[in-house]
N, C-alpha and C positions, 0 to 999 in steps of 0.2 A: 325786640318786641316781646312784651310780656305774654306768656301763654296762660290762658284761663284754666282754672281747675274744674269749672263746672259750666256746661253749655246746655242749651235747650234745643230740642228738635223743633222743626216747624210746627208739627202737630201740638207739641207742648206749648209753644208760644201762642197758638190759637186758643188753647184752653186757658192759659194764664190771662190773656186779654179778655176772654169771656168772664172769668172769675173777677178780674179787676173791675170790670163794668158793674158787676153785681155787688162786690164787697169793698171796693176801694183798694188802697194799697195793700200789698201782700208780702209775705215772707215765707221761706222754706226752712224746714228743719228735718234732719235725718238722725234718729236717735241711736239706731243700732240694736234696738231691742229685738226680741224674737218675732218671728212671723212678719206681720205688717209693720211692726215697729222698725224694721230695717228699711222700709220704703221711705222715699222722700215725702214729706207731708207739707201741705200748703195751708197757711192760716192767714186770715185778715191781720194786718199789721197791728201788733199790740195784744192779740189774743193768745199768743204763746210766749212764755217768758224764757229767754235764754239767760244763761249765767256762767259762772266760772268753770263749769265742766263742758262748755261748748267752744267750738272754733268757727270763726267766720271764714268761709272759703272764697267768697266773692259775690258778684251780682249775677243773677240768672234772669235774663229778660226784664231787667229793672227791679228785681226783687233780691233782697239779701238772702244768702243761703248759708245756713249754719249746720254743723254736724257735731255730734257728741265727740269729746276728745278721745275716748276709747275707740269709737268707730273710726275716727280719722287716722289713728295709728295703723289701721289695716288698709285704708284707702288712700293714704298720702302719696303713693306712687302712681296713681291712676287719674286719668281725666274722666270725669263723670258727665254723661249726656243724659239729661232728664227727658224722658219720653212719656207717652201715655199709651195705655192699653185698655181695651174694653174689659169691663168687669168691675165688681164692687169689692173694694178692699174693706177690711174690718178696722178702719181707723176713723179719726175725726177730721181728716183732711177735707178741704173745701170742695174738691172735685167729685167726691163720692156720690152726692145726689145726682150728678150728671150721668152716672153709670159708667164712669171711667176711673182709672187710678193712675197716678204717676208711678213710673218705674225708672230704674237706673240701668243704663248701659255703660260699660266702662272699658277702658283700654289703658295699657301701661304707657307712661310717658317715655319718650326717647331720652337718651342721655343729654342731647342738646336742649330739649324742652325742660328737663329738670333744672338746668342752669338758668332758665328764664321764666320761671313760674311766678304768677301773681302771688304776692306775699299773703300768708294767712295771718290772722291775729286772734289771740285768745280773748274771750269775752270777759269783761269785768264782772265780778260777783255782785 
């Protein structure tokens, strides 16, 4: 059985559903920039452009999740759980007007899980 690289907490799933009703289909990107740039950001599909410096990690509650290649080099051995927390981040992420922000909780994969991970793919430029 394939082990997902990215999961959503129940609270994050509720927020994603709420945002999907408001904006339509969504996608996530984590750039690895400083401060809030290292937080996962949610965008209406097509409003953020991914390219050759990004890696597709999988689907998060029906949304594609991408990460910058440089950031992925640091996170590749961890499973990411996207959660929400109260507070306003300083980003353009879709949840910000709700007074919430997406956050990452992570844990290292076990050796067995590392052998069964969902395959990533580089994004075409």
